[in-house]
C-alpha positions in Angstrom: -72.5 -215.3 22.7 -72.7 -214.0 19.1 -76.0 -212.4 18.1 -76.3 -214.8 15.1 -76.8 -217.7 17.5 -79.3 -216.0 19.8 -82.3 -217.6 17.9 -81.2 -221.0 19.4 -82.5 -219.7 22.8 -85.9 -218.6 21.5 -89.0 -220.7 21.9 -90.7 -222.4 19.0 -93.9 -224.3 18.5 -94.7 -227.8 17.3 -98.4 -227.6 16.7 -99.8 -226.2 20.0 -96.8 -227.3 22.0 -94.3 -224.5 22.8 -90.7 -225.6 23.2 -88.5 -223.3 25.4 -85.5 -223.3 23.1 -84.2 -224.9 19.9 -81.8 -227.4 21.5 -83.1 -230.8 20.5 -81.6 -234.1 21.7 -81.8 -236.7 18.9 -83.0 -240.2 19.7 -80.3 -242.6 20.7 -80.2 -246.2 22.0 -77.5 -246.1 24.8 -77.2 -249.6 26.2 -77.8 -250.3 29.8 -80.6 -247.7 30.3 -83.5 -250.1 30.0 -85.0 -253.2 31.6 -85.3 -256.6 29.8 -88.9 -255.7 28.8 -87.8 -252.4 27.2 -88.8 -249.9 30.0 -86.4 -247.3 31.3 -84.5 -248.4 34.4 -83.4 -245.9 37.1 -80.1 -245.2 35.3 -82.1 -244.4 32.1 -84.5 -242.1 34.0 -81.6 -240.3 35.6 -79.9 -239.9 32.2 -82.8 -238.1 30.6 -83.7 -236.1 33.8 -80.2 -234.6 33.9 -80.4 -233.6 30.2 -83.8 -231.9 30.9 -82.3 -230.1 33.9 -79.4 -228.9 31.7 -81.8 -227.0 29.5 -82.4 -229.2 26.5 -85.7 -227.9 24.9 -86.8 -231.1 23.4 -85.6 -234.7 24.2 -86.5 -237.5 21.9 -85.9 -240.8 23.7 -84.6 -243.7 21.7 -84.9 -246.9 23.6 -87.6 -249.3 22.7 -87.7 -253.1 22.7 -88.6 -254.8 19.4 -88.9 -258.6 19.5 -87.2 -260.1 16.6 -84.1 -262.2 16.1 -81.9 -259.2 15.1 -82.9 -257.1 18.1 -82.4 -260.0 20.5 -78.8 -260.4 19.3 -78.2 -256.7 19.6 -79.7 -256.5 23.1 -77.6 -259.5 24.3 -74.5 -257.7 23.1 -75.6 -254.6 25.2 -76.5 -256.8 28.2 -80.1 -255.6 28.1 -81.6 -259.1 28.2 -80.7 -261.8 30.7 
């Protein structure tokens, strides 16, 4: 590893919370990882647990259920709702 990237492996703080490195996983909405009411299902839990085990310093989850006509159509396309 080049020295110029070594700071990626150093901890940093957000307020009082110390994050172990500077690898941050941005929020995403991968389909199939939540229940019809918007909670994570087992597949979703496993997905994020594996990323944490892999060393990601900060994981920002991205699935949430918003009830409106647009979201309902998108969720149906992803097979999230029955």
